[in-house]
MDAnalysis code that builds the backbone (N, CA, C; Angstrom):
import MDAnalysis as mda
import numpy as np

u = mda.Universe.empty(321, n_residues=107, atom_resindex=np.repeat(np.arange(107), 3), trajectory=True)
u.add_TopologyAttr("name", ["N", "CA", "C"] * 107)
u.add_TopologyAttr("resid", np.arange(1, 108))
u.add_TopologyAttr("resname", ["MET", "ASP", "GLN", "ARG", "HIS", "VAL", "GLU", "GLU", "GLN", "ALA", "ASP", "LEU", "LEU", "ALA", "LEU", "GLN", "LYS", "PHE", "GLN", "HIS", "ASN", "PHE", "GLU", "ASN", "SER", "LEU", "LYS", "SER", "SER", "VAL", "ILE", "TYR", "ILE", "LEU", "ARG", "ASP", "GLY", "ALA", "LEU", "THR", "ILE", "GLY", "GLU", "ILE", "GLU", "GLN", "ARG", "LEU", "ASP", "GLN", "SER", "HIS", "GLY", "GLN", "ILE", "LEU", "GLU", "GLN", "LEU", "GLN", "GLU", "LEU", "ILE", "GLU", "ASP", "GLY", "LEU", "VAL", "LEU", "GLN", "GLN", "MET", "SER", "GLU", "LYS", "VAL", "GLN", "GLY", "LEU", "ALA", "TYR", "SER", "LEU", "THR", "GLY", "PRO", "ALA", "GLU", "GLU", "LEU", "VAL", "ARG", "GLN", "PHE", "LYS", "GLU", "SER", "ILE", "VAL", "TRP", "SER", "LYS", "GLN", "HIS", "ILE", "THR", "TYR"])
u.atoms.positions = np.array([
    [103.542, 69.945, 72.154],
    [102.493, 70.745, 72.745],
    [102.230, 71.958, 71.860],
    [100.949, 72.236, 71.672],
    [100.631, 73.420, 70.879],
    [100.699, 74.674, 71.750],
    [100.717, 75.832, 71.110],
    [100.881, 77.112, 71.803],
    [99.783, 77.345, 72.835],
    [98.567, 76.971, 72.502],
    [97.440, 77.176, 73.429],
    [97.661, 76.390, 74.719],
    [98.124, 75.159, 74.585],
    [98.374, 74.321, 75.756],
    [99.512, 74.904, 76.607],
    [100.555, 75.383, 75.973],
    [101.679, 75.989, 76.687],
    [101.202, 77.212, 77.470],
    [100.400, 78.060, 76.841],
    [99.871, 79.255, 77.513],
    [98.960, 78.865, 78.669],
    [98.144, 77.847, 78.461],
    [97.244, 77.393, 79.524],
    [98.043, 76.886, 80.726],
    [99.100, 76.135, 80.482],
    [99.938, 75.630, 81.569],
    [100.601, 76.785, 82.323],
    [101.053, 77.785, 81.605],
    [101.652, 78.962, 82.246],
    [100.614, 79.697, 83.084],
    [99.393, 79.803, 82.569],
    [98.309, 80.458, 83.311],
    [97.974, 79.679, 84.579],
    [97.907, 78.359, 84.473],
    [97.597, 77.529, 85.639],
    [98.683, 77.644, 86.700],
    [99.926, 77.697, 86.283],
    [101.024, 77.865, 87.230],
    [100.922, 79.215, 87.937],
    [100.630, 80.261, 87.182],
    [100.466, 81.593, 87.784],
    [99.298, 81.600, 88.762],
    [98.207, 80.946, 88.412],
    [97.043, 80.868, 89.300],
    [97.388, 80.115, 90.578],
    [98.117, 79.025, 90.464],
    [98.523, 78.258, 91.642],
    [99.417, 79.087, 92.558],
    [100.337, 79.853, 91.985],
    [101.200, 80.720, 92.790],
    [100.372, 81.774, 93.522],
    [99.407, 82.352, 92.811],
    [98.538, 83.362, 93.423],
    [97.747, 82.746, 94.570],
    [97.139, 81.593, 94.319],
    [96.341, 80.931, 95.349],
    [97.194, 80.567, 96.555],
    [98.402, 80.090, 96.310],
    [99.294, 79.730, 97.412],
    [99.632, 80.963, 98.254],
    [99.905, 82.066, 97.603],
    [100.267, 83.285, 98.321],
    [99.102, 83.839, 99.132],
    [97.874, 83.625, 98.649],
    [96.721, 84.201, 99.337],
    [95.794, 83.157, 99.929],
    [96.316, 81.923, 100.130],
    [95.474, 80.909, 100.749],
    [95.139, 81.310, 102.181],
    [95.984, 82.120, 102.756],
    [95.706, 82.680, 104.067],
    [94.875, 83.940, 103.844],
    [93.610, 83.875, 104.197],
    [92.719, 85.001, 103.910],
    [93.069, 86.254, 104.710],
    [93.876, 86.108, 105.753],
    [94.262, 87.285, 106.529],
    [95.085, 88.252, 105.676],
    [95.932, 87.731, 104.797],
    [96.697, 88.612, 103.905],
    [95.757, 89.421, 103.020],
    [94.787, 88.751, 102.438],
    [93.818, 89.444, 101.585],
    [93.063, 90.491, 102.384],
    [92.701, 90.139, 103.605],
    [91.958, 91.075, 104.453],
    [92.794, 92.295, 104.796],
    [94.068, 92.086, 105.105],
    [94.957, 93.213, 105.413],
    [95.059, 94.136, 104.204],
    [95.284, 93.555, 103.039],
    [95.372, 94.371, 101.824],
    [94.076, 95.137, 101.614],
    [92.949, 94.479, 101.799],
    [91.664, 95.129, 101.534],
    [91.413, 96.294, 102.491],
    [91.713, 96.133, 103.773],
    [91.424, 97.245, 104.695],
    [92.405, 98.402, 104.540],
    [93.560, 98.148, 103.930],
    [94.507, 99.243, 103.681],
    [94.169, 100.018, 102.415],
    [93.077, 99.649, 101.746],
    [92.726, 100.262, 100.455],
    [92.487, 101.766, 100.552],
    [92.055, 102.255, 101.708],
    [91.727, 103.675, 101.846],
    [92.852, 104.506, 102.446],
    [93.983, 103.873, 102.706],
    [95.108, 104.635, 103.237],
    [95.827, 103.919, 104.361],
    [96.878, 104.554, 104.832],
    [97.758, 103.961, 105.839],
    [97.045, 103.773, 107.174],
    [97.402, 102.672, 107.834],
    [96.882, 102.369, 109.165],
    [98.024, 101.880, 110.044],
    [97.884, 102.079, 111.350],
    [98.842, 101.506, 112.291],
    [98.465, 100.053, 112.539],
    [99.367, 99.314, 113.157],
    [99.051, 97.922, 113.450],
    [97.879, 97.827, 114.428],
    [97.784, 98.778, 115.350],
    [96.653, 98.792, 116.281],
    [95.323, 98.977, 115.565],
    [95.296, 99.862, 114.583],
    [94.070, 100.079, 113.805],
    [93.721, 98.841, 112.987],
    [94.741, 98.184, 112.453],
    [94.495, 96.956, 111.693],
    [93.933, 95.882, 112.620],
    [94.517, 95.747, 113.812],
    [94.038, 94.764, 114.791],
    [92.569, 94.994, 115.117],
    [92.190, 96.232, 115.356],
    [90.798, 96.547, 115.691],
    [89.851, 96.177, 114.564],
    [90.240, 96.461, 113.342],
    [89.345, 96.217, 112.202],
    [89.254, 94.747, 111.836],
    [90.290, 93.972, 112.133],
    [90.286, 92.559, 111.756],
    [90.044, 91.617, 112.930],
    [90.088, 92.124, 114.141],
    [89.873, 91.299, 115.328],
    [90.807, 90.082, 115.320],
    [92.083, 90.340, 115.086],
    [93.108, 89.294, 115.088],
    [94.215, 89.708, 116.053],
    [95.007, 88.742, 116.464],
    [96.074, 89.036, 117.421],
    [97.195, 89.847, 116.769],
    [97.919, 90.542, 117.618],
    [99.054, 91.356, 117.177],
    [100.064, 90.495, 116.416],
    [100.377, 89.330, 116.963],
    [101.361, 88.450, 116.346],
    [100.953, 87.971, 114.966],
    [99.688, 87.593, 114.821],
    [99.199, 87.122, 113.522],
    [99.292, 88.229, 112.475],
    [98.854, 89.404, 112.846],
    [98.858, 90.517, 111.895],
    [100.289, 90.938, 111.564],
    [101.141, 91.000, 112.568],
    [102.533, 91.387, 112.335],
    [103.217, 90.409, 111.375],
    [102.971, 89.118, 111.549],
    [103.559, 88.109, 110.652],
    [103.097, 88.320, 109.209],
    [101.805, 88.571, 109.031],
    [101.274, 88.782, 107.685],
    [101.808, 90.074, 107.077],
    [101.906, 91.120, 107.888],
    [102.455, 92.382, 107.390],
    [103.899, 92.203, 106.926],
    [104.698, 91.464, 107.698],
    [106.093, 91.238, 107.309],
    [106.170, 90.499, 105.976],
    [105.320, 89.487, 105.791],
    [105.310, 88.751, 104.526],
    [104.869, 89.650, 103.369],
    [103.867, 90.483, 103.614],
    [103.386, 91.389, 102.566],
    [104.440, 92.440, 102.210],
    [105.208, 92.873, 103.200],
    [106.316, 93.802, 102.943],
    [107.370, 93.104, 102.084],
    [107.720, 91.873, 102.457],
    [108.706, 91.101, 101.681],
    [108.231, 90.864, 100.249],
    [106.914, 90.694, 100.076],
    [106.334, 90.470, 98.746],
    [106.212, 91.755, 97.930],
    [106.522, 92.900, 98.557],
    [106.439, 94.173, 97.848],
    [105.025, 94.702, 97.704],
    [104.121, 94.253, 98.576],
    [102.723, 94.678, 98.485],
    [102.346, 95.726, 99.527],
    [103.120, 95.802, 100.608],
    [102.832, 96.751, 101.688],
    [104.118, 97.496, 102.032],
    [103.965, 98.778, 102.338],
    [105.076, 99.619, 102.792],
    [104.913, 99.900, 104.278],
    [106.030, 99.918, 104.988],
    [106.042, 100.307, 106.395],
    [106.766, 101.640, 106.464],
    [106.136, 102.627, 107.107],
    [106.757, 103.947, 107.165],
    [106.395, 104.645, 108.468],
    [107.237, 105.590, 108.834],
    [106.941, 106.403, 110.014],
    [105.855, 107.397, 109.640],
    [104.888, 107.540, 110.531],
    [103.787, 108.460, 110.288],
    [103.819, 109.571, 111.327],
    [103.878, 110.802, 110.850],
    [103.832, 111.937, 111.774],
    [102.446, 112.063, 112.392],
    [101.436, 111.669, 111.626],
    [100.051, 111.776, 112.084],
    [99.823, 110.970, 113.364],
    [100.332, 109.750, 113.381],
    [100.124, 108.890, 114.546],
    [101.392, 108.741, 115.382],
    [102.453, 109.392, 114.968],
    [103.750, 109.328, 115.636],
    [104.173, 107.882, 115.883],
    [104.180, 107.119, 114.824],
    [104.596, 105.722, 114.906],
    [104.597, 105.106, 113.527],
    [104.697, 103.793, 113.499],
    [104.708, 103.078, 112.232],
    [103.311, 102.963, 111.644],
    [103.241, 103.138, 110.344],
    [101.979, 102.959, 109.623],
    [102.268, 102.089, 108.405],
    [101.247, 101.419, 107.949],
    [101.361, 100.501, 106.819],
    [100.434, 100.966, 105.706],
    [100.935, 100.899, 104.474],
    [100.135, 101.310, 103.322],
    [100.434, 100.383, 102.149],
    [99.601, 100.484, 101.121],
    [99.727, 99.621, 99.953],
    [100.708, 100.179, 98.932],
    [101.336, 99.285, 98.203],
    [102.151, 99.659, 97.052],
    [101.257, 99.637, 95.814],
    [101.781, 100.097, 94.704],
    [101.028, 100.086, 93.446],
    [100.496, 98.711, 93.073],
    [101.346, 97.664, 93.119],
    [100.832, 96.334, 92.782],
    [99.692, 95.878, 93.699],
    [99.758, 96.238, 94.977],
    [98.680, 95.865, 95.897],
    [97.396, 96.619, 95.567],
    [97.524, 97.870, 95.128],
    [96.333, 98.623, 94.730],
    [95.659, 97.963, 93.531],
    [96.460, 97.385, 92.628],
    [95.883, 96.625, 91.518],
    [95.130, 95.409, 92.039],
    [95.680, 94.758, 93.067],
    [95.001, 93.604, 93.668],
    [93.659, 93.998, 94.269],
    [93.608, 95.163, 94.900],
    [92.352, 95.620, 95.503],
    [91.263, 95.707, 94.442],
    [91.595, 96.194, 93.270],
    [90.602, 96.250, 92.187],
    [90.105, 94.848, 91.850],
    [91.014, 93.889, 91.827],
    [90.621, 92.504, 91.558],
    [89.772, 91.954, 92.701],
    [90.138, 92.278, 93.928],
    [89.353, 91.829, 95.078],
    [87.931, 92.377, 95.001],
    [87.805, 93.651, 94.637],
    [86.474, 94.257, 94.540],
    [85.625, 93.538, 93.502],
    [86.221, 93.192, 92.363],
    [85.482, 92.444, 91.343],
    [85.088, 91.070, 91.866],
    [85.967, 90.429, 92.612],
    [85.665, 89.123, 93.196],
    [84.554, 89.227, 94.234],
    [84.548, 90.305, 94.985],
    [83.502, 90.514, 95.991],
    [82.148, 90.656, 95.312],
    [82.085, 91.454, 94.263],
    [80.830, 91.631, 93.520],
    [80.363, 90.290, 92.968],
    [81.264, 89.550, 92.334],
    [80.910, 88.252, 91.760],
    [80.410, 87.313, 92.851],
    [81.113, 87.282, 93.978],
    [80.753, 86.402, 95.083],
    [79.364, 86.726, 95.633],
    [79.074, 88.003, 95.786],
    [77.755, 88.403, 96.293],
    [76.640, 87.994, 95.341],
    [76.935, 87.980, 94.054],
    [75.924, 87.638, 93.057],
    [75.748, 86.134, 92.873],
    [76.793, 85.350, 93.100],
    [76.758, 83.947, 92.707],
    [76.943, 82.930, 93.824],
    [77.372, 83.344, 94.981],
    [77.608, 82.387, 96.061],
    [76.644, 82.682, 97.200],
    [75.911, 81.654, 97.602],
    [75.001, 81.811, 98.735],
    [75.703, 81.332, 100.002],
    [75.467, 82.043, 101.069],
    [76.126, 81.716, 102.338],
    [75.129, 81.145, 103.302],
])
């Protein structure tokens, strides 16, 4: 195998891992709405119109993946969720995907 083919295979594997991790669009949605700062689970539920259980499961997975932080918030006197640095990088990619989608995909 030549170097180009090896790199392409590595890229395809990375893409498959990314797609597998975000095949559930709720994870992407949670990351996207946290882009402007920490939110409580109640605030996330309101913005996404999803059940508490569904959102809690996704938040736990995102915490395990190192993309979301759970912390006590004095502002709301409870738990709040916010993005980590790697998740903030993802938001930039999501924004580019949103722009591309609006320009090229008809609904």
